[in-house]
C-alpha positions as CSV (number, residue, x, y, z in Angstrom):
1,M,-38.7,-26.5,-7.9
2,W,-36.0,-26.8,-5.9
3,R,-35.8,-31.1,-7.9
4,T,-36.1,-29.2,-10.5
5,N,-33.7,-27.4,-9.9
6,R,-31.3,-30.1,-9.1
7,A,-32.0,-32.3,-12.4
8,I,-32.1,-28.6,-14.3
9,V,-28.4,-27.6,-13.1
10,P,-25.6,-30.7,-13.8
11,R,-26.8,-30.7,-17.0
12,L,-26.2,-26.9,-17.3
13,N,-23.2,-26.8,-15.3
14,A,-22.1,-28.7,-18.1
15,V,-22.3,-27.4,-21.2
16,L,-21.1,-24.0,-20.0
17,A,-17.3,-25.9,-18.3
18,D,-17.7,-27.0,-21.8
19,H,-16.7,-23.6,-22.5
20,G,-14.6,-23.5,-19.4
21,L,-17.3,-20.3,-17.8
22,R,-20.5,-21.3,-15.1
23,R,-23.7,-19.5,-14.6
24,T,-22.1,-16.8,-13.0
25,T,-19.4,-15.8,-16.2
26,F,-22.1,-17.2,-18.9
27,A,-25.1,-14.8,-17.3
28,T,-21.8,-11.6,-16.7
29,L,-21.1,-12.3,-19.8
30,A,-24.3,-12.5,-21.3
31,V,-25.0,-8.9,-19.6
32,V,-22.4,-7.0,-21.3
33,V,-22.5,-8.7,-24.3
34,E,-25.9,-7.5,-24.8
35,N,-25.3,-4.6,-23.6
36,P,-21.3,-3.1,-23.7
37,G,-20.1,0.3,-21.3
38,L,-22.4,-1.1,-18.1
39,H,-21.0,-0.2,-15.5
40,Q,-20.3,-3.3,-13.4
41,G,-22.5,-2.1,-9.9
42,A,-25.1,-2.3,-13.0
43,V,-24.7,-5.7,-14.1
44,A,-23.7,-6.5,-10.0
45,E,-26.9,-5.7,-10.0
46,A,-29.1,-7.4,-13.0
47,L,-27.8,-10.6,-12.2
48,A,-28.0,-9.7,-8.5
49,I,-24.4,-11.3,-7.5
50,E,-22.8,-8.9,-4.4
51,R,-20.0,-6.4,-5.5
52,P,-17.4,-8.3,-3.7
53,N,-18.3,-11.5,-5.3
54,F,-19.0,-10.0,-8.5
55,V,-15.1,-7.9,-8.8
56,Q,-13.7,-11.7,-8.6
57,I,-16.3,-12.5,-11.4
58,V,-14.3,-10.2,-13.5
59,D,-11.2,-10.5,-12.9
60,E,-11.7,-13.9,-14.3
61,L,-13.9,-12.8,-17.5
62,E,-10.9,-10.1,-17.5
63,K,-8.2,-12.3,-17.7
64,A,-9.6,-14.6,-19.5
65,N,-10.1,-11.8,-22.1
66,L,-13.7,-12.6,-22.8
67,L,-14.7,-8.3,-21.1
68,S,-12.2,-5.1,-20.3
69,R,-13.2,-3.4,-17.5
70,E,-12.5,0.4,-18.4
71,R,-13.1,3.7,-16.7
72,A,-16.6,5.5,-17.0
73,P,-17.1,8.1,-19.7
74,D,-19.8,9.8,-17.6
75,D,-18.3,8.3,-13.8
76,K,-14.4,8.5,-13.2
77,R,-15.3,6.2,-9.8
78,A,-16.7,3.5,-12.2
79,Y,-16.1,1.0,-14.6
80,A,-17.5,0.4,-18.3
81,L,-17.6,-3.1,-19.0
82,K,-17.5,-4.6,-22.8
83,P,-16.8,-7.5,-24.4
84,T,-13.6,-8.4,-26.3
85,Q,-14.3,-10.1,-29.3
86,A,-13.4,-13.7,-27.9
87,G,-16.0,-12.7,-25.7
88,V,-18.5,-12.0,-27.9
89,Q,-17.1,-15.4,-30.2
90,L,-18.0,-17.1,-27.1
91,Y,-21.3,-15.9,-26.0
92,R,-22.5,-16.3,-29.2
93,R,-21.3,-20.5,-29.0
94,T,-22.2,-20.6,-25.8
95,H,-25.7,-19.0,-26.3
96,R,-26.9,-21.8,-28.9
97,E,-26.2,-24.3,-26.8
98,V,-27.9,-23.4,-23.7
99,R,-30.5,-22.4,-26.2
100,K,-31.0,-25.7,-27.5
101,Y,-31.1,-27.4,-23.5
102,D,-33.9,-24.7,-22.5
103,E,-35.0,-25.7,-26.1
104,A,-35.4,-29.7,-24.4
105,L,-36.5,-28.6,-21.5
106,I,-39.8,-27.2,-23.2
107,D,-40.1,-29.2,-25.3
108,G,-44.3,-30.7,-25.6
109,L,-45.5,-27.9,-23.6
110,S,-48.0,-26.1,-25.4
111,K,-47.4,-22.0,-25.9
112,S,-50.2,-21.3,-22.7
113,E,-48.4,-23.3,-21.2
114,L,-45.0,-21.8,-21.3
115,D,-47.5,-18.7,-20.4
116,T,-48.3,-19.7,-17.7
117,L,-45.1,-21.1,-16.2
118,D,-44.1,-17.6,-17.3
119,R,-46.4,-14.9,-15.4
120,V,-45.6,-18.0,-12.4
121,L,-41.7,-17.2,-11.8
122,G,-43.1,-13.9,-12.3
123,V,-45.1,-14.0,-9.4
124,I,-42.4,-17.0,-7.8
125,T,-39.6,-14.2,-8.2
126,A,-42.3,-10.9,-6.8
127,N,-43.0,-13.1,-4.4
128,M,-39.0,-13.6,-3.4
129,E,-37.8,-10.2,-4.0
130,M,-40.9,-8.9,-1.1
131,M,-39.6,-11.5,1.1
132,E,-35.8,-9.7,1.1
133,A,-36.7,-6.5,1.0
134,E,-39.3,-7.2,4.2
135,D,-37.6,-9.3,6.3
136,G,-33.2,-9.7,4.6
137,Y,-34.2,-13.7,3.6
């Protein structure tokens, strides 16, 4: 898994960098575009990013005019995140390129192999989450 990750990530980073994004900023923008109005804490939790680090990511995206942070109407202590029009447009362009990259990576795999891969990765993720909960990994 480590070798595969080392092979995949540099090219993905290059695709995102062409749009002025990193993996964390792209992932944040994706969640916000697909779920406008989510609380900032919920987005951080969905992406498993610690809150202090996530605030910096949101600050960066807000400064680039890709999202806005507004007081949540249902909880004045929380912020709701909403994409700007520029954020939606950038996400759509970048998502197309990331999707093309993903499709190139899985080229030649059958539906059955993809289903197996999805199941195996799900088990690995669940095991990792259990280890984190039990041992603080």
